[in-house]
C-alpha positions as CSV (number, residue, x, y, z in Angstrom):
1,M,20.5,-16.8,-5.9
2,I,19.6,-13.9,-3.4
3,P,17.6,-11.2,-5.2
4,Y,17.0,-7.9,-3.8
5,G,13.8,-8.2,-3.1
6,R,11.6,-11.6,-3.6
7,Q,7.7,-12.7,-3.5
8,N,6.5,-14.9,-0.7
9,I,3.5,-17.1,-2.0
10,T,1.8,-19.4,0.2
11,E,-0.7,-22.1,0.1
12,E,-3.1,-19.7,1.4
13,D,-2.0,-18.0,-1.0
14,I,-2.6,-20.4,-3.8
15,K,-6.1,-21.0,-2.6
16,A,-7.4,-18.3,-2.5
17,V,-6.7,-17.3,-6.3
18,T,-8.0,-21.1,-7.1
19,D,-10.9,-20.5,-5.0
20,V,-12.1,-17.4,-7.6
21,L,-10.8,-18.9,-10.9
22,K,-13.3,-21.6,-9.9
23,S,-16.0,-18.9,-9.2
24,D,-18.7,-16.7,-10.5
25,Y,-16.6,-13.6,-11.4
26,L,-13.0,-13.0,-12.4
27,T,-12.9,-9.1,-12.6
28,Q,-15.6,-6.7,-11.0
29,G,-16.5,-9.3,-8.8
30,P,-16.8,-9.0,-4.8
31,N,-13.2,-9.8,-4.1
32,I,-12.4,-5.9,-5.1
33,R,-14.8,-4.7,-2.5
34,Q,-13.3,-7.3,0.1
35,F,-9.8,-6.0,-0.7
36,E,-10.8,-2.4,-0.5
37,V,-12.5,-2.5,2.7
38,A,-9.7,-4.7,4.5
39,F,-6.9,-2.2,3.1
40,A,-8.9,0.9,4.3
41,E,-9.4,-1.1,7.4
42,Y,-5.2,-1.7,7.5
43,V,-3.8,2.3,6.8
44,G,-6.9,3.8,8.4
45,S,-8.4,5.9,5.6
46,K,-12.3,5.8,5.2
47,Y,-12.0,4.7,1.0
48,A,-10.2,2.7,-0.8
49,V,-10.1,2.0,-4.6
50,A,-8.1,-0.9,-6.0
51,V,-6.8,-0.3,-9.7
52,A,-4.8,-2.3,-12.1
53,N,-1.4,-1.1,-10.9
54,G,0.5,1.9,-8.8
55,T,1.4,3.8,-12.0
56,A,-2.8,3.6,-13.0
57,A,-3.2,5.0,-9.4
58,L,-1.4,7.7,-9.7
59,H,-2.8,8.9,-13.4
60,L,-6.2,8.5,-11.9
61,C,-5.3,10.8,-8.6
62,T,-3.8,13.5,-11.1
63,L,-7.1,13.2,-13.2
64,A,-9.4,13.5,-10.4
65,L,-7.7,16.2,-9.0
66,G,-7.9,18.7,-12.4
67,V,-4.1,18.4,-13.4
68,N,-4.5,20.5,-16.2
69,P,-1.8,21.2,-19.1
70,G,0.7,23.7,-17.7
71,D,0.4,23.7,-14.1
72,K,3.1,22.5,-12.1
73,V,3.7,20.3,-9.7
74,I,6.7,19.2,-7.2
75,T,7.8,16.1,-6.6
76,T,11.4,14.1,-5.6
77,P,13.9,13.1,-8.5
78,I,14.9,10.1,-5.6
79,T,11.5,8.2,-7.0
80,F,10.7,5.6,-9.5
81,A,9.2,7.7,-12.6
82,A,6.2,7.0,-12.4
83,S,5.6,9.7,-9.2
84,A,7.0,12.7,-11.8
85,N,5.1,11.0,-14.9
86,C,1.5,11.3,-13.7
87,I,1.9,14.4,-14.1
88,R,2.7,14.7,-17.7
89,Y,0.2,12.7,-18.8
90,C,-2.1,15.3,-17.7
91,G,0.1,17.6,-19.5
92,G,1.4,19.1,-16.1
93,E,4.7,20.3,-15.4
94,V,7.2,18.6,-13.6
95,V,9.2,20.6,-10.6
96,F,11.7,18.6,-9.3
97,A,12.5,19.4,-5.4
98,D,16.0,18.3,-3.8
99,I,16.6,15.8,-1.4
100,D,17.5,15.7,2.5
101,P,20.3,13.7,2.0
102,S,19.9,12.0,6.3
103,T,16.6,10.9,4.6
104,Y,16.6,10.3,1.3
105,L,13.0,12.0,1.6
106,I,12.0,15.1,-0.4
107,D,13.0,18.1,1.4
108,I,11.0,20.4,3.3
109,H,13.2,23.3,2.9
110,S,13.9,23.0,-0.9
111,V,9.8,22.8,-1.7
112,R,9.2,25.9,0.8
113,N,12.1,27.8,-1.5
114,L,10.2,27.0,-4.6
115,L,7.3,28.3,-3.0
116,E,8.3,31.3,-1.6
117,S,10.6,32.5,-4.7
118,A,7.2,32.2,-7.1
119,P,4.1,34.1,-7.4
120,K,1.5,32.4,-5.1
121,G,-0.5,30.3,-7.1
122,T,2.0,29.2,-9.5
123,Y,2.3,25.6,-8.5
124,K,-1.1,23.7,-8.0
125,G,-0.1,20.3,-5.7
126,I,2.8,18.0,-4.1
127,I,3.2,14.4,-4.4
128,P,5.7,13.3,-1.7
129,V,7.4,10.0,-1.7
130,D,7.6,7.2,1.3
131,F,10.9,6.6,-0.4
132,A,11.9,2.9,0.2
133,G,9.5,3.1,3.1
134,N,11.0,6.1,5.2
135,T,7.9,8.5,5.9
136,V,7.4,11.6,4.8
137,N,6.3,14.4,7.4
138,L,3.0,15.0,6.0
139,E,1.6,17.1,9.1
140,A,4.7,19.7,8.1
141,F,3.9,18.9,4.2
142,K,0.3,19.9,5.1
143,E,0.9,22.9,6.9
144,L,3.0,24.0,3.4
145,A,0.2,22.7,1.1
146,D,-2.2,24.8,3.2
147,E,-0.3,27.6,3.3
148,Y,0.4,27.7,-0.6
149,G,-3.2,26.5,-1.5
150,L,-2.1,23.4,-2.9
151,W,-3.2,20.1,-3.2
152,M,-1.0,16.3,-1.9
153,I,-0.8,12.6,-3.3
154,E,1.7,10.6,-1.0
155,D,3.1,8.0,-3.0
156,A,3.1,5.6,-0.3
157,C,4.1,2.5,-2.9
158,H,6.9,1.7,-0.8
159,A,5.6,2.3,3.2
160,P,2.2,0.0,3.5
161,G,2.4,-0.2,7.5
162,G,4.6,2.7,7.9
163,F,4.1,5.6,10.0
164,F,5.2,8.9,11.3
165,T,4.6,10.4,14.5
166,D,2.9,14.0,14.6
167,S,3.3,17.1,16.7
168,A,0.9,15.7,19.4
169,G,2.7,12.2,19.6
170,N,0.5,10.3,17.7
171,E,1.1,7.4,15.1
172,Q,0.3,8.8,11.6
173,L,0.0,5.5,9.0
174,C,0.9,6.0,5.5
175,G,-2.3,6.1,3.3
176,N,-4.4,7.0,5.7
177,S,-5.0,10.6,4.4
178,N,-5.4,12.5,7.2
179,F,-2.9,15.3,5.5
180,A,-2.7,14.1,1.7
181,D,-5.8,14.4,-0.1
182,L,-5.2,11.2,-1.8
183,A,-2.4,8.3,-0.9
184,I,-0.8,5.6,-4.1
185,F,0.2,2.1,-2.9
186,S,1.6,-0.6,-5.0
187,F,1.3,-4.3,-5.2
188,H,3.8,-5.6,-8.0
189,P,6.1,-8.4,-6.6
190,V,8.6,-6.9,-4.8
191,K,6.7,-4.7,-2.8
192,H,5.0,-5.7,0.8
193,I,2.0,-6.9,-0.7
194,A,2.0,-9.0,-3.5
195,C,-0.8,-9.1,-6.4
196,G,1.2,-9.5,-9.1
197,E,0.4,-6.0,-10.6
198,G,-2.3,-4.2,-8.8
199,G,-2.7,-0.8,-7.0
200,M,-4.5,1.3,-4.4
201,I,-5.8,4.4,-3.8
202,T,-7.1,5.5,-0.3
203,T,-8.9,9.0,0.5
204,N,-10.8,9.9,3.1
205,D,-12.8,12.6,0.4
206,A,-16.3,11.3,-0.6
207,E,-16.2,13.4,-3.7
208,L,-13.1,12.5,-5.0
209,Y,-13.8,8.8,-4.1
210,Q,-17.0,8.9,-6.4
211,K,-14.7,10.6,-9.2
212,L,-12.1,7.8,-9.1
213,L,-15.1,5.1,-9.2
214,A,-16.0,6.5,-12.3
215,L,-12.5,7.1,-14.0
216,R,-11.6,3.9,-12.9
217,T,-13.9,2.3,-15.7
218,H,-14.3,4.4,-18.4
219,G,-15.9,7.2,-16.9
220,I,-19.0,5.1,-16.5
221,V,-21.8,5.4,-13.7
222,K,-24.1,3.1,-12.8
223,S,-26.8,4.8,-10.0
224,N,-30.5,6.6,-10.5
225,D,-28.8,9.4,-8.3
226,L,-25.8,10.4,-10.5
227,Y,-28.0,9.8,-14.2
228,V,-27.8,12.9,-16.3
229,N,-30.1,11.7,-18.9
230,S,-33.6,11.8,-19.2
231,I,-35.5,8.2,-17.7
232,E,-37.5,8.4,-21.2
233,L,-34.1,8.8,-23.4
234,A,-33.0,5.8,-21.3
235,G,-35.5,3.8,-22.8
236,G,-37.5,3.5,-19.4
237,A,-41.3,4.4,-18.5
238,E,-41.2,5.3,-14.9
239,Q,-37.7,4.6,-14.2
240,Y,-34.4,4.0,-15.4
241,P,-34.3,0.6,-16.8
242,G,-31.8,-2.2,-15.5
243,W,-29.7,-2.0,-18.2
244,Y,-29.0,1.5,-18.3
245,M,-25.3,3.5,-17.8
246,E,-23.5,6.5,-18.5
247,M,-20.6,7.5,-19.8
248,Q,-20.3,10.9,-18.4
249,T,-16.5,11.9,-18.1
250,L,-13.4,10.3,-20.3
251,G,-12.0,7.6,-18.1
252,Y,-9.9,4.5,-18.2
253,N,-9.8,0.8,-18.1
254,Y,-7.8,1.0,-14.8
255,R,-9.4,-2.0,-13.1
256,L,-7.8,-4.8,-10.6
257,T,-8.9,-8.7,-11.5
258,D,-11.1,-10.8,-8.6
259,F,-8.0,-13.4,-8.5
260,Q,-5.8,-10.6,-8.3
261,A,-7.2,-9.0,-5.4
262,A,-8.0,-12.4,-3.5
263,L,-4.4,-12.5,-3.7
264,G,-3.9,-9.2,-2.1
265,V,-6.8,-9.7,0.6
266,S,-4.4,-12.8,1.4
267,Q,-0.9,-11.3,1.5
268,L,-2.7,-8.5,3.7
269,K,-3.0,-11.0,6.4
270,R,0.3,-11.2,6.7
271,A,1.1,-7.8,6.4
272,D,2.3,-7.1,10.0
273,A,4.5,-10.2,10.3
274,G,6.4,-9.5,7.2
275,L,7.0,-6.0,8.4
276,E,7.8,-7.4,12.0
277,K,10.6,-9.2,9.6
278,R,11.9,-6.0,7.7
279,R,12.7,-4.4,10.3
280,A,14.7,-7.1,12.3
281,I,16.4,-7.5,8.8
282,A,17.3,-3.7,9.1
283,A,18.6,-3.7,12.7
284,A,21.1,-6.6,11.6
285,Y,22.2,-4.3,8.6
286,Q,22.4,-1.5,11.2
287,A,24.3,-3.4,13.4
288,G,26.7,-5.1,10.7
289,F,27.6,-2.0,9.1
290,S,27.6,1.0,12.1
291,D,31.3,0.6,12.6
292,K,32.2,0.2,9.2
293,A,34.1,4.0,7.4
294,F,33.2,2.5,3.6
295,V,29.3,2.9,4.5
296,Y,29.0,6.6,4.7
297,G,25.4,6.2,4.6
298,Q,22.2,3.7,5.2
299,S,19.0,3.8,6.1
300,G,19.8,2.7,9.7
301,V,17.0,2.1,12.5
302,V,14.4,4.3,12.2
303,T,10.6,4.3,14.0
304,G,7.8,3.9,11.3
305,H,10.1,2.7,8.3
306,A,8.2,0.1,6.5
307,Y,11.7,-1.5,4.6
308,H,11.1,-1.5,1.2
309,L,14.6,-1.1,0.8
310,Y,18.2,-1.3,2.3
311,I,20.1,1.2,1.3
312,I,23.2,2.2,2.2
313,E,25.9,4.1,0.8
314,V,29.1,3.6,-0.6
315,E,32.4,4.3,-2.3
316,D,33.3,2.3,-5.3
317,R,29.5,1.2,-5.8
318,L,30.0,-0.1,-9.2
319,G,33.2,-2.5,-7.5
320,L,30.7,-3.4,-5.1
321,Y,27.9,-4.0,-7.6
322,N,30.1,-6.6,-9.7
323,H,31.7,-7.6,-6.5
324,L,28.1,-9.2,-4.8
325,R,26.6,-10.4,-8.6
326,S,29.7,-12.7,-8.5
327,K,28.6,-13.9,-5.2
328,D,24.9,-14.3,-6.7
329,I,23.9,-11.4,-4.6
330,F,21.7,-9.2,-6.9
331,A,21.7,-6.0,-5.3
332,Q,19.9,-3.3,-7.3
333,I,20.6,0.6,-7.5
334,H,17.3,2.8,-6.5
335,Y,16.9,5.1,-8.5
336,I,18.6,7.0,-11.0
337,P,17.5,10.8,-10.4
338,C,14.4,11.1,-12.4
339,H,15.7,14.7,-13.6
340,L,18.2,13.3,-15.7
341,M,16.3,10.8,-17.6
342,P,16.9,12.1,-20.8
343,Y,12.8,12.5,-21.5
344,Y,13.3,15.2,-18.7
345,Q,16.8,16.2,-19.7
346,N,14.7,17.3,-23.0
347,L,12.3,19.2,-20.9
348,G,15.2,21.3,-19.2
349,W,16.7,19.6,-16.5
350,K,20.6,18.8,-16.2
351,A,22.6,17.2,-14.0
352,G,23.8,20.2,-11.0
353,D,19.8,20.8,-10.9
354,M,19.6,18.7,-7.3
355,P,23.0,18.6,-5.9
356,H,21.9,16.1,-3.3
357,A,19.8,13.7,-5.2
358,E,22.9,13.1,-8.0
359,A,25.6,12.8,-4.6
360,Y,23.1,10.3,-3.5
361,Y,22.8,8.4,-6.4
362,R,26.6,8.5,-7.2
363,G,26.8,6.1,-3.3
364,C,23.8,3.9,-2.9
365,I,22.9,0.5,-3.3
366,S,20.0,-1.5,-2.3
367,L,20.8,-4.7,-0.2
368,P,18.7,-7.9,-0.1
369,M,15.4,-7.1,1.9
370,Y,12.7,-9.3,2.6
371,P,10.8,-11.0,4.6
372,T,11.9,-14.6,3.7
373,L,15.5,-13.7,3.8
374,T,17.3,-15.9,6.3
375,E,19.7,-14.8,8.9
376,E,22.6,-17.1,6.9
377,E,21.7,-15.3,3.5
378,Q,21.7,-12.2,5.5
379,S,25.1,-12.5,7.2
380,F,26.0,-13.8,3.8
381,V,25.5,-10.7,2.1
382,I,27.0,-8.4,5.1
383,D,30.2,-10.6,5.1
384,A,30.4,-10.1,1.1
385,V,30.3,-6.5,1.5
386,N,32.6,-6.2,3.9
387,S,35.2,-8.2,2.7
388,Y,34.5,-6.4,-0.4
389,Y,36.3,-2.8,1.1
390,H,38.3,-5.4,3.5
391,H,40.5,-7.0,0.5
392,G,39.3,-5.5,-2.9
């Protein structure tokens, strides 16, 4: 069986986890900090906060930024539902902007049209998504965000190690937070770095960082500098007693365990090698389909792309999907447009609202893409696609 994505667990990974299982800490131990420091270094941000999963990361971001009921936030319909749902968790209103059909990413012109056609202050923020590993030009979005006083969360779940090139010719790594206020990542098994479940938030903002740390753990703080109650009320004499802590805001239990963090640290060591392999696989797909009339769009070879997914757009997508399954190739579809999910249709969205996203959905299919995919397996996949259209 050849799935669309697959984790790669090595003996080193297993040892990293079993070492923690034999240690004093299963959660809230030293591996969390180690993972955060290593990940911040990897993406080039000042701070990183490890959390339970990518959805928790998004929710904590919207909480830290103070999304309130009725606040309007813009995102893309071509993403996993969590990118939009995090706004709803805070009672905010999701406004979708269409995609650029050539990149599959949120279209900055579509976003600008929304902003220009409403009174200033109507919108509070933007959540651009580095869909499939292709990276949003956050420099351009930052200029737009600043013009309209918006915050920005980069959903980089698909793109650790990815980058875009800024106007000065510098490579800007996904999640470095040079442009976005916050960025988030996921460590689900099919992602570049697998922890089973897990997520990370990166930022360069010290105040947001402190908020995230408290919100991750029930809104509880444990620091003499931050306490609100008096030393006497805390039960101390001249200083706060060792047991003391305060819940100062309504937070959540969105922590990562130590053994998941240990797995993350181990996987991070292979991240660059995995990325190199993904880019080689993408180049082979591009070569395999470049002259095929039945492939009318594909991810292609793009500088800075992290290739969580390799997507082709085809006619008779259902026929191809079933043909591949008959050969034990389990391709997948990413994504059914968010605005067409019954939940969002109940909020007023409808077919026809996002023509580019809907046209993309009609033909998109994600082919197997993971570092342990062999050349033979990839050739088998390419041949299976080609044979369907030549003989189907």
